[in-house]
C-alpha positions as CSV (number, residue, x, y, z in Angstrom):
1,M,-7.7,17.8,-38.1
2,F,-7.9,14.2,-37.0
3,S,-4.4,14.2,-35.5
4,K,-5.3,17.3,-33.5
5,L,-8.2,15.4,-32.0
6,I,-6.0,12.5,-31.0
7,I,-3.5,14.8,-29.3
8,V,-6.3,16.5,-27.4
9,A,-7.8,13.2,-26.4
10,L,-4.4,11.8,-25.2
11,S,-3.7,15.0,-23.3
12,T,-7.0,14.6,-21.5
13,L,-6.3,11.0,-20.6
14,A,-2.9,12.0,-19.2
15,I,-4.5,14.7,-17.0
16,A,-7.3,12.4,-15.8
17,A,-5.1,9.5,-14.8
18,P,-1.8,10.7,-13.4
19,L,0.7,8.0,-12.5
20,Q,1.1,7.4,-8.8
21,P,4.7,7.5,-7.6
22,Q,6.1,4.1,-6.4
23,T,7.7,3.8,-3.0
24,L,10.2,1.1,-2.3
25,G,10.2,-0.2,1.3
26,S,10.6,-3.0,3.7
27,I,7.5,-5.1,4.1
28,T,6.9,-7.1,7.3
29,F,3.7,-8.7,8.7
30,Y,1.9,-8.5,12.0
31,T,-1.2,-9.8,13.7
32,P,-3.9,-7.2,13.2
33,G,-6.3,-6.4,15.9
34,K,-7.9,-3.1,17.0
35,G,-5.5,-0.6,15.4
36,A,-4.9,3.1,15.6
37,C,-7.8,3.6,13.2
38,E,-10.1,2.0,15.7
39,E,-11.1,-1.0,13.5
40,D,-10.9,-4.6,14.4
41,N,-9.1,-6.7,11.8
42,G,-7.7,-10.2,11.5
43,D,-5.0,-12.2,9.8
44,A,-7.0,-12.8,6.6
45,D,-8.0,-9.1,6.1
46,M,-6.1,-7.1,3.4
47,V,-4.8,-4.4,5.8
48,A,-1.6,-2.5,6.6
49,A,0.0,-0.3,9.1
50,I,2.1,2.6,7.9
51,G,5.2,4.2,9.5
52,K,4.5,6.4,12.5
53,G,5.9,9.5,10.9
54,L,3.8,9.1,7.8
55,Y,0.7,8.2,9.8
56,D,1.0,11.2,12.1
57,S,1.4,13.6,9.2
58,G,-2.1,13.2,7.8
59,D,-5.4,11.4,7.7
60,Y,-4.5,8.0,6.3
61,C,-7.1,5.7,7.9
62,G,-9.1,3.9,5.2
63,K,-6.7,4.9,2.4
64,Q,-5.8,2.1,0.0
65,I,-2.3,1.0,-1.1
66,K,-1.3,-1.1,-4.0
67,L,1.5,-3.4,-2.9
68,K,3.7,-5.3,-5.4
69,G,6.0,-8.1,-4.3
70,D,7.9,-11.0,-5.7
71,V,4.8,-13.3,-6.0
72,G,1.9,-10.9,-6.6
73,E,0.1,-7.7,-6.1
74,V,-2.6,-6.8,-3.5
75,I,-4.6,-3.8,-2.4
76,V,-4.5,-3.2,1.3
77,T,-6.3,-0.7,3.5
78,V,-4.5,1.4,6.1
79,V,-5.9,0.6,9.5
80,D,-2.9,1.1,11.8
81,R,0.3,2.9,12.6
82,C,3.6,1.0,12.8
83,D,5.8,2.6,15.5
84,G,8.9,0.6,14.4
85,C,8.6,1.3,10.6
86,A,10.3,3.9,8.5
87,D,7.9,6.1,6.5
88,N,8.5,4.0,3.4
89,D,7.9,0.7,5.1
90,L,4.6,-1.3,5.5
91,D,3.5,-3.8,8.1
92,V,0.8,-5.9,6.5
93,S,-1.5,-8.7,7.6
94,P,-0.2,-12.3,7.1
95,A,-2.6,-12.9,4.2
96,A,-1.4,-9.7,2.4
97,F,2.2,-10.7,3.0
98,E,1.7,-14.2,1.6
99,K,-0.1,-13.0,-1.5
100,S,2.4,-10.3,-2.4
101,M,5.8,-11.3,-0.9
102,G,5.6,-15.0,-0.4
103,S,6.0,-17.3,2.6
104,Q,5.9,-15.8,6.1
105,D,9.2,-17.6,6.6
106,L,10.9,-14.7,4.8
107,G,10.0,-12.5,7.8
108,R,10.9,-9.3,5.8
109,A,10.9,-8.5,2.1
110,T,11.3,-5.5,-0.1
111,G,8.2,-4.4,-2.0
112,Q,7.0,-1.5,-4.1
113,W,3.8,0.4,-3.1
114,S,1.7,3.3,-4.2
115,W,-1.5,5.0,-3.1
116,V,-4.6,4.0,-5.0
């Protein structure tokens, strides 16, 4: 009886908290301003621009992304569209780049990201 309860409980947890697929992409940084989502943001804000094809395919303004890089993990909010990015790439604020990828001297890095 007890083992059946554990199985039911674990099954419920698996349904309630599905794993988000990870996307591997090129991560760059840009100087945020008033983006496609009509918000004003700056270098210190945890924000991102997603690829044009992805941005144009849905309502992504305000959605959050968990970005993992070589030096850390950050949560960024989609505020813009990146015309030069592939759908799996992100263009993030300088602060988000430094906290996840490292020094801006890298220019470009590879990172993993998923929707929150």
